[in-house]
C-alpha positions as CSV (number, residue, x, y, z in Angstrom):
1,M,4.3,-19.4,-14.1
2,S,5.0,-20.0,-17.8
3,R,8.2,-21.7,-18.6
4,S,8.8,-20.9,-22.2
5,D,12.5,-20.9,-23.2
6,D,12.4,-17.9,-25.6
7,V,14.1,-14.7,-24.4
8,L,11.8,-11.7,-24.1
9,L,14.4,-9.1,-23.0
10,Q,18.2,-9.1,-23.5
11,V,20.4,-6.4,-22.1
12,V,24.0,-6.3,-23.3
13,D,26.8,-4.2,-21.7
14,L,24.5,-1.5,-20.5
15,K,26.1,1.7,-19.2
16,K,24.6,4.9,-17.9
17,Y,26.8,7.7,-16.7
18,F,25.4,10.9,-15.3
19,P,27.6,14.0,-16.0
20,I,28.7,16.2,-13.1
21,T,28.8,19.8,-14.3
22,R,30.4,22.9,-12.8
23,G,30.0,26.6,-13.5
24,T,26.9,28.7,-13.9
25,L,27.3,30.7,-17.2
26,F,29.8,28.3,-18.9
27,Q,29.2,24.8,-17.6
28,R,31.8,22.1,-18.0
29,V,31.7,18.4,-17.3
30,A,33.9,17.7,-14.2
31,G,33.3,14.0,-14.0
32,Y,30.7,11.3,-14.3
33,V,28.6,9.3,-11.8
34,Q,29.0,5.7,-13.1
35,A,25.5,4.6,-12.1
36,V,25.4,1.5,-14.4
37,D,28.6,0.2,-15.8
38,G,28.5,-2.8,-18.1
39,V,25.4,-4.7,-17.0
40,S,24.2,-7.7,-19.1
41,F,21.3,-10.1,-18.5
42,S,18.3,-11.7,-20.2
43,I,14.8,-12.6,-19.1
44,K,12.8,-15.4,-20.6
45,R,9.2,-15.0,-21.4
46,G,6.9,-15.6,-18.4
47,R,9.7,-15.5,-15.8
48,T,10.8,-13.1,-13.1
49,L,14.3,-11.7,-12.7
50,G,15.0,-10.2,-9.2
51,L,17.5,-7.3,-9.3
52,V,18.8,-6.7,-5.8
53,G,21.5,-4.6,-4.0
54,E,22.0,-1.7,-1.6
55,S,20.5,1.7,-2.2
56,G,22.5,3.6,-4.8
57,C,23.9,0.5,-6.6
58,G,22.1,1.4,-9.9
59,K,19.3,-1.1,-10.0
60,T,16.6,1.6,-10.6
61,T,18.7,3.2,-13.2
62,V,18.9,-0.1,-15.1
63,G,15.1,-0.3,-15.2
64,R,14.5,3.3,-16.3
65,T,17.2,3.1,-18.9
66,I,15.7,0.0,-20.5
67,L,12.5,1.9,-20.9
68,R,14.4,4.9,-22.3
69,L,13.3,7.2,-19.5
70,Y,17.0,7.7,-19.3
71,T,19.2,7.9,-22.4
72,P,21.9,5.1,-22.2
73,T,25.5,6.0,-22.4
74,S,26.2,2.8,-24.3
75,G,25.1,-0.8,-24.6
76,K,22.1,-2.5,-26.1
77,A,18.6,-3.7,-25.0
78,Y,16.7,-6.0,-27.2
79,Y,12.9,-6.6,-26.7
80,E,11.6,-9.5,-28.7
81,G,14.8,-9.1,-30.8
82,R,14.2,-5.4,-31.5
83,D,16.8,-2.9,-30.4
84,V,15.0,-0.6,-27.9
85,F,17.7,2.1,-28.0
86,A,17.7,2.4,-31.8
87,A,13.9,2.7,-32.1
88,S,12.3,5.8,-33.6
89,E,9.7,7.9,-31.6
90,D,6.8,6.0,-33.2
91,E,8.4,2.7,-32.5
92,V,9.0,3.7,-28.9
93,L,5.3,4.5,-28.5
94,A,4.5,1.0,-29.7
95,L,7.2,-0.6,-27.5
96,R,5.7,1.2,-24.4
97,R,2.5,-0.6,-25.0
98,K,4.5,-3.8,-24.3
99,M,6.9,-2.5,-21.6
100,Q,5.5,-0.7,-18.5
101,I,6.7,0.3,-15.1
102,V,5.2,0.3,-11.6
103,F,7.0,2.9,-9.5
104,Q,8.3,2.6,-5.9
105,D,6.2,5.3,-4.2
106,P,2.4,5.1,-4.7
107,Y,2.0,8.4,-2.9
108,S,4.1,10.5,-5.4
109,S,3.5,8.5,-8.6
110,L,-0.2,9.2,-8.8
111,N,-1.5,12.7,-9.8
112,P,-3.5,14.0,-6.8
113,R,-5.7,16.2,-9.0
114,M,-6.9,13.3,-11.2
115,T,-9.5,10.7,-10.4
116,V,-8.6,7.0,-10.6
117,S,-10.6,6.8,-13.8
118,D,-8.5,9.5,-15.5
119,I,-5.2,8.1,-14.1
120,I,-5.9,4.7,-15.5
121,G,-7.7,5.9,-18.6
122,E,-4.9,8.4,-19.6
123,A,-2.8,5.6,-21.2
124,I,-6.0,4.2,-22.9
125,D,-6.5,7.6,-24.5
126,I,-2.9,8.0,-25.6
127,H,-2.8,4.6,-27.3
128,R,-6.4,4.9,-28.6
129,L,-7.5,1.7,-27.1
130,A,-11.1,2.7,-26.6
131,T,-13.5,4.0,-29.3
132,S,-16.0,5.6,-26.9
133,D,-16.4,6.8,-23.3
134,R,-18.5,3.8,-22.5
135,E,-15.8,1.4,-23.7
136,R,-13.1,3.4,-21.8
137,A,-15.1,3.2,-18.6
138,A,-15.6,-0.5,-19.0
139,R,-11.9,-1.1,-19.5
140,V,-11.1,1.0,-16.4
141,H,-13.7,-1.0,-14.3
142,H,-12.3,-4.3,-15.6
143,L,-8.7,-3.2,-14.6
144,L,-9.9,-2.2,-11.1
145,R,-11.5,-5.6,-10.6
146,L,-8.4,-7.2,-11.9
147,V,-6.2,-5.7,-9.1
148,G,-8.8,-6.3,-6.4
149,L,-10.5,-2.9,-6.3
150,S,-14.1,-2.0,-7.0
151,P,-15.5,-0.1,-10.0
152,E,-16.9,2.4,-7.6
153,H,-13.4,3.5,-6.8
154,S,-13.0,5.0,-10.2
155,Q,-14.4,8.4,-9.3
156,R,-12.2,8.8,-6.2
157,Y,-8.9,10.7,-5.8
158,P,-5.6,9.1,-4.7
159,H,-5.7,10.7,-1.2
160,E,-8.8,8.7,-0.5
161,F,-6.9,5.4,-0.6
162,S,-4.5,3.5,1.6
163,G,-0.9,2.9,0.4
164,G,-1.6,-0.6,-0.6
165,Q,-4.7,0.5,-2.6
166,R,-2.7,3.2,-4.3
167,Q,-0.1,0.7,-5.4
168,R,-2.9,-1.5,-6.8
169,I,-4.0,1.6,-8.8
170,G,-0.4,1.9,-10.1
171,V,-0.5,-1.7,-11.2
172,A,-3.8,-1.2,-12.9
173,R,-2.4,1.9,-14.7
174,A,0.6,-0.2,-16.0
175,L,-1.8,-2.9,-17.2
176,A,-4.1,-0.5,-19.0
177,V,-2.2,-0.9,-22.3
178,E,-2.0,-4.7,-22.1
179,P,1.8,-5.0,-21.7
180,S,3.7,-8.3,-21.7
181,F,6.7,-7.0,-19.6
182,L,6.6,-5.0,-16.3
183,I,9.5,-3.4,-14.5
184,L,8.5,-3.4,-10.8
185,D,10.7,-0.7,-9.2
186,E,10.6,-1.6,-5.5
187,P,6.8,-1.8,-5.6
188,I,6.4,-2.8,-1.9
189,S,9.2,-1.0,-0.1
190,A,6.9,2.0,0.7
191,L,4.1,-0.2,2.1
192,D,3.4,-1.6,5.5
193,V,4.7,-5.1,6.1
194,S,1.2,-6.4,6.5
195,I,0.3,-5.2,3.0
196,Q,3.5,-6.2,1.2
197,A,2.6,-9.9,0.9
198,Q,-0.8,-9.0,-0.5
199,V,0.7,-7.0,-3.3
200,V,3.3,-9.6,-4.1
201,N,0.6,-12.3,-4.2
202,L,-1.4,-10.0,-6.5
203,L,1.6,-9.7,-8.8
204,E,2.1,-13.5,-8.9
205,D,-1.6,-14.0,-9.7
206,L,-1.5,-11.5,-12.5
207,Q,1.6,-13.1,-13.9
208,D,-0.1,-16.5,-14.1
209,E,-3.4,-15.0,-15.5
210,L,-1.9,-12.7,-18.1
211,G,1.4,-14.4,-18.9
212,L,3.5,-11.4,-17.8
213,T,7.3,-11.2,-17.5
214,Y,8.8,-9.2,-14.6
215,L,12.0,-7.4,-13.7
216,F,11.5,-7.1,-9.9
217,I,13.8,-4.5,-8.4
218,A,14.2,-4.7,-4.6
219,H,16.5,-4.7,-1.7
220,D,14.4,-7.1,0.4
221,L,16.0,-10.4,-0.3
222,S,13.4,-12.5,1.4
223,M,10.7,-11.1,-0.8
224,V,12.8,-11.5,-3.9
225,K,13.3,-15.1,-3.1
226,H,9.5,-15.5,-2.9
227,I,8.7,-14.1,-6.3
228,S,11.8,-14.5,-8.5
229,D,12.9,-17.3,-10.8
230,D,16.4,-15.8,-11.2
231,V,18.3,-13.3,-9.1
232,A,21.0,-10.8,-10.1
233,V,22.9,-9.1,-7.3
234,M,24.3,-5.6,-8.1
235,Y,27.1,-3.7,-6.4
236,L,28.2,-0.2,-7.4
237,G,26.9,-0.3,-10.9
238,K,27.8,-3.9,-11.8
239,I,26.2,-7.3,-11.5
240,V,28.4,-9.5,-9.2
241,E,26.3,-12.6,-9.2
242,L,23.5,-14.0,-11.4
243,A,21.8,-17.4,-10.7
244,P,18.6,-19.2,-10.4
245,S,16.9,-18.1,-7.2
246,R,17.2,-21.4,-5.4
247,D,20.9,-21.8,-6.3
248,L,21.7,-18.3,-5.1
249,Y,20.0,-18.7,-1.7
250,L,21.4,-22.2,-1.1
251,N,24.9,-21.5,-2.3
252,P,25.9,-17.9,-2.8
253,L,29.4,-17.6,-4.3
254,H,30.2,-13.9,-4.1
255,P,31.3,-12.5,-0.7
256,Y,28.8,-9.6,-1.2
257,S,25.9,-12.0,-1.8
258,Q,26.9,-14.0,1.2
259,A,26.9,-10.9,3.4
260,L,23.5,-9.8,2.2
261,L,21.9,-13.3,2.7
262,S,23.5,-13.6,6.2
263,A,21.5,-10.5,7.2
264,I,18.1,-12.1,6.5
265,P,16.5,-13.1,9.8
266,I,15.6,-16.8,10.2
267,P,12.2,-17.4,12.0
268,D,13.8,-20.0,14.3
269,P,15.4,-18.7,17.5
270,D,17.8,-21.6,17.9
271,V,19.1,-21.4,14.3
272,E,19.3,-17.6,14.5
273,L,21.4,-17.7,17.6
274,K,23.9,-20.2,16.2
275,R,24.5,-18.8,12.7
276,K,27.2,-16.3,12.0
277,R,26.5,-13.0,10.4
278,I,28.9,-11.4,7.9
279,I,29.3,-7.7,8.8
280,L,30.5,-5.5,6.0
281,E,33.0,-2.9,7.1
282,G,33.4,0.6,5.6
283,D,31.1,2.6,3.3
284,V,30.1,2.0,-0.2
285,P,32.7,3.7,-2.5
286,S,31.7,6.7,-4.6
287,P,30.4,5.8,-8.1
288,I,32.2,8.9,-9.3
289,N,35.6,7.3,-8.6
290,P,35.1,3.6,-8.0
291,P,38.0,1.4,-6.8
292,S,40.3,-0.2,-9.4
293,G,39.9,-3.9,-10.1
294,C,37.0,-5.4,-8.2
295,R,34.7,-2.7,-6.9
296,F,33.9,-4.7,-3.8
297,R,37.5,-5.3,-2.7
298,T,37.5,-2.3,-0.3
299,R,34.9,-4.1,1.9
300,C,35.7,-7.7,1.1
301,R,37.2,-10.1,3.7
302,L,38.8,-12.2,1.0
303,A,40.4,-9.5,-1.0
304,Q,43.9,-10.2,-2.5
305,N,46.3,-8.2,-4.7
306,I,44.7,-9.5,-7.9
307,C,41.4,-8.0,-6.8
308,R,43.1,-4.6,-6.8
309,E,44.7,-5.0,-10.2
310,V,42.3,-7.0,-12.3
311,E,38.5,-6.5,-12.7
312,P,36.8,-9.9,-12.4
313,E,34.5,-11.0,-15.3
314,L,31.1,-12.4,-14.7
315,A,31.9,-16.0,-15.4
316,E,29.8,-19.2,-15.2
317,M,30.9,-21.3,-12.2
318,A,28.0,-23.8,-12.5
319,P,25.1,-24.3,-15.0
320,G,23.2,-20.9,-15.0
321,H,25.2,-19.6,-12.0
322,K,27.6,-16.7,-12.9
323,V,29.8,-14.8,-10.5
324,A,32.4,-11.9,-10.8
325,C,34.9,-12.8,-8.2
326,H,38.6,-14.0,-8.3
327,M,38.1,-15.9,-5.0
328,A,35.0,-17.8,-5.9
329,G,35.4,-21.5,-6.8
């Protein structure tokens, strides 16, 4: 992987609230789902940030809001120093050449009525990257080879492929406009375990070959460890820990991170039998009315009065290792 020090993407205090409306004829806002509430992070060029957490914690919303698939409630996102949220429609089109997404479900993200050639070639047409049908076909064939498929697959339909092959088509579609940044929204969670490693290896090879930068969204911590340079742990709309991958896995500081990591099975029966798992009690609170103070306190074994009264800030406890917890130290 490239190790350049320049920041490609910087997200500052990002918030995304979804309104809850009531009424049929005269609708009124009855509250908000606080899907993302004050998230900040940066990704250096050529690196991978893993964004992990339970389902419903807001990690997918973060990715889609950065791409302006959702309109942010507040906050900033800078791509190569340019404010993504302040960009005009023409500027957004140019930005989308540089920022692309690979969706979670390869079964629903591909149009079943389009051939692979048209699925991949659609973005080439929109951005006018080919001057002739012959050039367009050549680009599609190159992209298929790049992701480990054959040019002969270009005239087939999505239902004729396996799940792993469909996800490779999704990757090829994202690469069609020659982006430098990919948001990978749980790209392997819908695949068989035997196929997941193949897709992750493909993503790593493409990163090395094309110099790509990734935001890898997932709930599988073992796979995140394999592919990520840095890891951000989310809980109920907030980042509770952010650290280099090795530091997080060797020394997790937040009680939530510790619980998540304790659930990863270790392929050694003797070690697995001796280690102690941390079982989280209770359910995840509602993002409509989250707990006061620390949002994790209702399930935390270390919670004190200060956790109820004061929201912890994401503070640096060691070089590059940030945690939002009053009890960490």
